[in-house]
N, C-alpha and C positions, 0 to 999 in steps of 0.2 A: 134526657131523651135525645137520641141522636138519629138522624136520618141522613142518608147519603144519596146523592144523585150523580151519575156520570153523564157527561155531555160530549158527544163526538163533535168536533169542530165543523165537519162538513154538513151535518144534519142536526136539527134540534130534536133530539130524542133523549129522554131521561130514563134511567133505570134506578128504581128505588130499592134500597136495602135497609132494613131496620135492625137495630141492635137490641130492641125490646119486643116482647111478645105483643104488646098493645101499642100501636103507633097512632097518635092523635094528630100529628102534623105530618103532612107530606108535601114534597116539592114537585111541581109539575109545570108544564107549558114553558120549558126553558128554551130560550133562543139566544143566539150569539149575533152581534151586530158590530159594525165599526162606524163610529161617529167622530168626525174631525180627526181621523187618523188614529183614534184610540179604540181598542176593543172594549165591548160592553157585554154584559150578561144580564138578561132579564128573565123574569118568571114569576110564579105565584107560590105562596105557601097556603095550603088548604088545612083547615081546622075541622076535625070531625067530632069534637067535643061540644057539649052544651054550655060551655063557659068560654069567656074571652081569653085568647092567648095574647099576652101583653109583653112588651120589651123583648120581642123575638130578635135574636142576633144570629146571623148566618156567617159561616166561614166558607169562603169560596177559594178553592185551591186550583191553580192553573197547573196542568200536568203536561210533560213533554211526551214524546212518542213511546218512551219506556216507562210511563206512569210515574215518573219522578216529579215531585213538586218543584216548580220553578217560580211560583209566585203565590201569595196568599193575601186575602183581604177579609177583614171583619166588617160586615155591613148590617145595619138594622133594616128590618122590614118596615115599609111605610105604614105608620099607625098600628093599631091593634088588629088582630085577626079575629073577626066576629065569630060567634058560635056557628058551626055548620056553614062556614063561608070561607072566603079567601082574602088575601092581601098581596100586593104587588111588591117586587123588589127590582131595582135597576142599579147596576154598579159599573163604574169605569174600572177596568182591570189594568194592573201594572204591566202585564205581559200577555202575549197571545200564545196559546198552547194548542196541543193536539186534542186535549179534552179537559174537562173541568169536573171538580167534585164539590158539591154543595152540601154542607152539613149544618143542621140546626145546633148551635152551640149552647144557647140559653133560651129559656122561655119562662115567663111567670103566668100563672093561671089566676083569673079573677072572675068571680061571679058578682055582677053589679046589682043583682036583686031587682025587684019590681019597680023601684023608683028610678032606676038608671044611674048613670055616672056617679 
């Protein structure tokens, strides 16, 4: 399941495009920041399913002004994404770009049942 989000460097606005008819994860609230001289990208992954999204791995691509990839990072989402909830991501980027593309690379689905964990 792949979702993509494009981020303009000047404003924190995401555009979501799905490659599947049913999208259960979406990326939103993306912001760019600079800390200690290094660019960072933060945001949330939202889960619309009634099961846990576990081991969510994001690919963040840094794009130049011509939409060419000039850097790429694979980053995990902090913890599991609860059913009908969200989890945060925060990554230091290797390069500053004109825009960014965030894609969900992998996800495992888990129903913990009534007893939990």
